[in-house]
C-alpha positions as CSV (number, residue, x, y, z in Angstrom):
1,M,0.0,0.0,0.0
2,T,1.2,3.5,-0.8
3,V,2.2,5.7,2.1
4,P,-0.1,8.7,2.4
5,A,1.3,11.9,1.0
6,D,0.1,14.1,3.8
7,A,-1.9,14.2,7.1
8,G,-5.2,14.5,5.2
9,D,-4.5,11.2,3.4
10,A,-3.5,9.5,6.6
11,S,-6.7,10.7,8.3
12,R,-8.7,9.4,5.3
13,L,-7.0,6.0,5.5
14,A,-7.7,5.7,9.2
15,T,-11.4,6.6,8.5
16,L,-11.5,3.9,5.8
17,R,-10.0,1.3,8.0
18,A,-12.6,2.1,10.7
19,L,-15.3,1.5,8.1
20,F,-13.8,-1.8,7.2
21,A,-13.0,-3.2,10.6
22,P,-16.5,-4.3,11.7
23,R,-17.3,-5.9,8.3
24,I,-14.0,-7.8,8.3
25,A,-14.6,-9.0,11.9
26,E,-18.1,-10.3,10.9
27,A,-16.6,-12.1,7.9
28,L,-13.9,-13.6,9.9
29,E,-16.4,-14.9,12.5
30,A,-18.8,-16.2,9.8
31,G,-16.1,-17.9,7.7
32,A,-13.9,-19.4,10.5
33,G,-12.0,-22.4,9.1
34,E,-12.3,-21.5,5.4
35,P,-9.0,-20.2,4.2
36,G,-9.3,-17.1,2.0
37,A,-13.1,-17.0,2.3
38,P,-13.4,-14.4,5.1
39,A,-11.5,-11.7,3.2
40,R,-13.5,-12.3,0.0
41,S,-16.8,-12.3,1.9
42,A,-16.0,-9.0,3.6
43,L,-15.2,-7.2,0.3
44,I,-18.7,-6.4,-0.9
45,P,-19.9,-5.2,2.6
46,C,-16.8,-3.0,2.8
47,L,-17.4,-1.6,-0.7
48,H,-21.0,-0.8,0.2
49,A,-19.8,1.0,3.4
50,V,-17.4,3.2,1.5
51,Q,-19.9,3.8,-1.3
52,A,-22.4,5.0,1.3
53,A,-19.9,7.2,3.1
54,E,-18.0,8.7,0.2
55,G,-20.1,8.2,-2.9
56,I,-17.2,6.7,-4.9
57,I,-14.7,3.9,-4.9
58,D,-11.4,5.6,-5.8
59,D,-7.8,4.3,-6.1
60,A,-7.1,5.0,-2.4
61,V,-10.1,2.9,-1.4
62,V,-9.0,0.1,-3.7
63,A,-5.5,0.2,-2.2
64,A,-6.7,0.3,1.4
65,L,-9.2,-2.5,0.9
66,A,-6.6,-4.7,-0.9
67,D,-4.3,-4.2,2.0
68,A,-6.9,-4.7,4.7
69,L,-8.3,-7.9,3.1
70,N,-5.0,-9.3,1.8
71,L,-6.3,-9.2,-1.8
72,S,-4.7,-7.8,-4.9
73,R,-5.9,-4.4,-6.2
74,A,-7.1,-6.2,-9.3
75,E,-9.4,-8.4,-7.3
76,V,-10.9,-5.4,-5.5
77,L,-11.2,-3.4,-8.6
78,G,-12.7,-6.3,-10.5
79,V,-15.5,-6.7,-8.0
80,A,-16.1,-3.0,-7.7
81,G,-16.2,-2.6,-11.4
82,F,-18.5,-5.6,-12.0
83,Y,-21.4,-4.4,-9.9
84,S,-23.2,-1.4,-11.3
85,D,-24.1,-0.2,-7.7
86,F,-20.5,0.8,-7.1
87,R,-19.2,4.1,-8.6
88,V,-15.5,3.4,-9.4
89,A,-14.6,6.7,-11.0
90,P,-15.1,10.1,-9.3
91,Q,-17.2,12.8,-11.0
92,A,-15.4,15.5,-12.9
93,T,-15.5,17.7,-9.9
94,G,-14.0,15.0,-7.7
95,E,-17.1,15.2,-5.5
96,P,-19.9,12.6,-5.5
97,P,-23.2,13.8,-7.0
98,A,-25.9,15.0,-4.8
99,H,-28.4,12.7,-6.6
100,R,-28.0,9.5,-8.4
101,V,-30.7,8.7,-11.0
102,R,-30.8,5.3,-12.6
103,L,-33.3,5.5,-15.5
104,C,-34.7,2.3,-16.9
105,A,-34.3,1.9,-20.7
106,A,-36.0,-1.5,-21.0
107,E,-38.9,-1.9,-23.4
108,A,-41.8,-1.2,-21.0
109,C,-40.2,2.0,-19.8
110,K,-39.2,3.0,-23.3
111,V,-42.7,2.7,-24.8
112,S,-44.2,4.3,-21.7
113,G,-42.2,7.6,-22.2
114,G,-38.9,6.9,-20.6
115,D,-37.1,8.7,-23.5
116,R,-39.2,11.8,-22.8
117,V,-38.2,11.7,-19.1
118,R,-34.5,11.3,-20.0
119,T,-34.7,14.2,-22.5
120,A,-36.4,16.5,-20.0
121,L,-33.9,15.7,-17.3
122,E,-30.9,16.1,-19.6
123,A,-32.3,19.5,-20.8
124,A,-32.7,20.6,-17.1
125,V,-29.2,19.6,-16.3
126,A,-27.8,21.3,-19.4
127,A,-29.7,24.5,-18.6
128,G,-28.4,24.5,-15.0
129,G,-31.9,24.0,-13.5
130,V,-30.8,20.8,-11.8
131,R,-27.3,20.4,-10.4
132,G,-25.3,17.6,-8.9
133,V,-27.1,14.8,-10.7
134,S,-25.6,11.5,-12.0
135,V,-27.8,10.0,-14.7
136,E,-27.2,6.4,-15.5
137,T,-29.0,3.9,-17.8
138,V,-30.1,0.6,-16.5
139,Y,-32.0,-2.2,-18.2
140,C,-35.0,-3.3,-16.1
141,L,-35.6,-2.4,-12.5
142,G,-38.5,-4.8,-12.3
143,L,-41.0,-2.0,-12.2
144,C,-42.6,-2.6,-15.6
145,S,-46.1,-2.2,-14.2
146,V,-45.4,1.4,-13.2
147,A,-43.3,2.4,-16.2
148,P,-41.5,4.6,-16.9
149,A,-39.4,4.0,-13.8
150,A,-36.1,4.9,-12.1
151,L,-34.2,4.6,-8.9
152,V,-33.7,8.1,-7.5
153,D,-31.1,8.0,-4.7
154,G,-31.8,4.3,-4.4
155,V,-35.6,4.7,-4.1
156,P,-37.7,3.1,-6.8
157,V,-40.1,5.6,-8.5
158,G,-42.7,4.7,-11.0
159,R,-45.0,6.5,-13.4
160,L,-42.3,9.1,-13.9
161,T,-42.7,12.3,-15.9
162,G,-39.8,14.6,-16.7
163,E,-41.5,17.4,-14.7
164,A,-42.0,15.3,-11.6
165,L,-38.5,14.0,-11.6
166,I,-37.0,17.4,-12.0
167,D,-39.2,18.8,-9.2
168,A,-38.1,15.9,-6.9
169,L,-34.4,16.6,-7.6
170,R,-34.8,20.3,-6.9
171,A,-36.6,19.7,-3.6
172,P,-34.5,20.2,-0.5
173,A,-33.3,16.9,1.0
């Protein structure tokens, strides 16, 4: 693992290790007697904890997790990159977005107006009417009966209109 460049990096690594510790302990307890299994079983809970706390999985997180779990960076990055719930790359500003919108683009949502919802949201973002939004495409959220649908900050929302989505994103948290 690389040595932190400054006190801020050292503090962040200490915070990351504090996030990992209880998850690693649980995995060790649950996987006693299975060589290698505890580290691997702690990886996804640790990634979820960092994602919730920081919004992204960056190189420092990958290095810290690899060190803490005795895994290679490639193993950690492979798991983080495989699951779409993990954001591996930081936003252009280096800050996680205030809102994460995962718009469904499967057939039911598409024919029910999903493209109009996306167009309205992209126009609002481009015009500066909505800020700090990450928009991702997913293929099926299992909400076909209430299409068009999305996950807005992890919450399933159906029967979306562009206007309703934009209003929800502008509302104070």
